[in-house]
C-alpha positions in Angstrom: 88.7 107.5 117.5 90.4 108.6 120.4 94.3 109.5 119.5 94.8 106.4 122.3 92.7 104.2 120.2 95.6 104.0 117.7 97.3 101.6 119.6 94.6 98.7 119.3 93.7 100.2 116.0 97.7 98.8 115.2 97.3 95.7 117.3 94.0 94.4 115.2 95.3 95.3 111.7 99.0 93.3 112.7 96.1 90.4 113.0 94.2 91.0 109.8 97.5 90.5 108.2 98.4 87.7 109.0 95.7 86.0 107.4 96.1 88.0 104.6 99.0 89.1 101.8 101.0 92.2 102.0 101.8 94.8 99.4 104.1 93.5 96.4 106.6 96.4 97.4 106.1 96.0 101.3 106.5 91.9 100.4 109.7 92.2 98.1 111.2 94.3 100.8 111.0 91.5 103.9 112.3 88.9 101.4 115.2 91.3 100.6 115.3 94.8 101.0 117.2 96.2 97.9 116.4 99.9 97.9 117.4 99.7 94.0 114.8 96.4 93.3 112.4 99.0 96.1 112.9 102.0 94.0 112.2 100.3 90.1 109.0 98.5 92.0 107.9 101.3 93.2 108.1 103.2 90.2 106.0 100.5 88.4 103.5 100.3 90.9 101.9 103.8 90.7 98.2 103.3 89.1 99.3 99.7 88.9 97.7 96.4 90.4 99.9 94.7 92.5 99.2 91.2 90.3 100.6 93.3 87.7 103.5 95.2 89.6 105.0 91.8 91.1 105.3 90.3 87.6 106.8 92.9 85.5 109.0 94.0 88.2 110.5 90.4 88.7 110.8 90.1 84.7 113.0 93.8 84.6 114.9 93.1 87.5 115.7 89.8 86.2 117.4 91.8 83.2 118.9 94.5 85.5 119.1 94.7 89.1 121.8 97.7 89.3 121.7 101.1 87.6 124.2 100.7 85.5 122.7 97.0 84.4 119.4 99.2 83.8 121.2 101.7 81.2 122.5 98.5 79.2 118.8 98.0 78.1 116.7 99.9 75.4 113.9 102.1 76.4 111.9 100.0 74.6 112.8 96.8 75.7 112.1 98.0 79.3 109.2 99.1 78.2 108.2 95.6 76.6 108.9 93.9 79.6 106.8 96.3 82.5 103.9 95.8 79.6 100.9 96.2 81.1 101.9 98.2 84.1 99.8 101.6 83.4 101.7 104.0 81.1 104.0 101.7 80.8 106.0 103.9 78.0 106.3 106.8 80.3 107.6 104.5 83.6 110.2 103.0 81.4 111.6 106.3 80.5 111.3 107.1 84.4 113.4 103.8 85.3 116.5 105.0 82.9 116.7 108.5 83.9 116.6 107.5 87.7 119.2 104.9 87.0 121.1 107.6 84.8 120.9 110.0 88.5 121.5 107.3 90.6 125.1 106.6 88.5 126.0 110.5 87.6 125.1 112.0 91.1 124.9 109.2 94.2 127.8 107.3 92.9 125.2 104.5 91.6 123.9 104.0 94.9 120.1 105.1 95.7 119.7 107.6 98.4 118.7 107.1 102.1 116.9 110.4 102.5 114.1 111.8 101.4 115.3 115.3 100.1 118.1 113.7 97.8 115.5 111.1 96.7 113.0 113.5 96.0 115.9 115.7 93.6 115.5 112.3 91.4 112.7 112.9 88.8 109.7 110.8 88.8 110.2 110.2 92.5 107.4 111.8 94.7 106.8 111.5 98.3 105.2 108.1 98.4 107.8 106.3 96.2 110.6 108.1 98.7 109.1 107.3 101.9 108.9 103.2 101.0 112.6 103.5 99.6 113.8 105.0 102.8 111.3 102.7 105.3 111.6 99.9 103.8 114.9 99.7 101.8 116.8 101.2 104.8 114.9 100.3 107.6 114.9 104.1 108.3 111.8 105.8 109.7 109.3 107.6 107.3 106.0 107.3 106.9 104.6 106.5 103.4 101.5 108.0 102.5 99.2 106.6 99.5 95.2 107.0 98.7 94.2 104.3 101.4 96.6 105.7 103.8 95.1 109.2 103.4 91.7 108.0 103.4 91.4 105.6 106.4 93.4 107.8 108.4 90.5 110.7 107.7 88.1 108.5 107.7 88.9 106.8 111.2 89.0 110.5 112.3 92.6 110.1 113.2 93.3 113.1 111.1 91.5 115.9 109.3 93.4 116.6 106.2 92.9 117.7 102.8 95.6 115.9 100.5 97.9 113.1 101.1 100.7 115.3 101.6 98.9 117.0 104.4 98.3 113.8 105.9 102.0 112.8 106.1 102.3 115.5 107.9 99.9 115.1 110.3 101.0 111.7 111.0 104.1 112.8 111.5 103.5 115.1 114.3 101.0 112.2 116.1 101.5 109.1 115.2 103.7 107.0 118.1 107.1 106.7 115.9 107.2 103.1 116.5 104.3 103.0 114.1 105.6 104.7 111.2 107.5 102.2 108.8 104.4 99.4 109.2 101.3 101.8 108.7 101.5 102.2 105.8 101.8 98.4 104.5 99.2 97.9 107.3 96.4 100.5 105.7 97.2 99.7 102.2 96.0 95.8 103.6 93.0 96.7 105.0 92.4 99.5 102.4 92.0 96.7 99.8 90.2 94.0 101.6 88.0 95.9 103.9 87.8 99.8 104.0 87.1 100.7 100.4 87.2 103.6 98.8 83.1 103.0 97.8 80.6 101.0 100.2 83.6 100.0 102.7 82.6 96.9 104.7 81.8 98.4 108.1 79.3 95.5 108.6 81.6 93.4 110.0 84.9 95.8 110.2 87.1 94.8 112.7 87.7 98.6 113.5 84.0 99.8 113.7 84.0 100.4 117.8 87.1 102.7 116.8 86.1 104.4 113.7 84.3 107.6 113.2 82.9 106.7 109.8 83.8 110.7 108.4 82.4 110.6 105.2 80.9 107.6 104.9 77.5 107.6 103.5 77.1 104.1 102.0 78.5 101.2 103.5 78.0 97.0 103.6 
């Protein structure tokens, strides 16, 4: 694809999203952009389906929607509450560790910058960027497996890892698309540009896509 095609691609994906369902954390941020809720929900979402994350996050945040309230809940109860999210026992520990860190180091406030967020145990770049972008509306680029795969498949970047993709996108993606790009590509990756056998025959981006690495499609 040509770099200038990104404007057409974003416009098309926005129209596609109008008829679909936002990723769970994006949807939550749209309704109520609370940084703590977004942090906790994103921690639960790792390696977990959206429909499971949505229910688990709602249950947990109904019990505790601040770091102080979260620390009052026993770890075992948190684990039971968020089950069956993937690695629910480890995530229960991470939720408590993060909540304690927020109280002790940040005055109970979720940081609004990447460096501080990344200093919290269990918080990686994906989580940190989602908090910054969806929780605070600040510029950032959240790269997960969908964003990494599709950016390379289109031919917009040529990178080996999600972290490399984030840096490449920061260098060339127009800033006005930074916040929205994760929501658009996660939705598109789940519905059309799938990891295996993408639906190329009726893809709305087919005319722009280089189909890098695609050997089998439908």
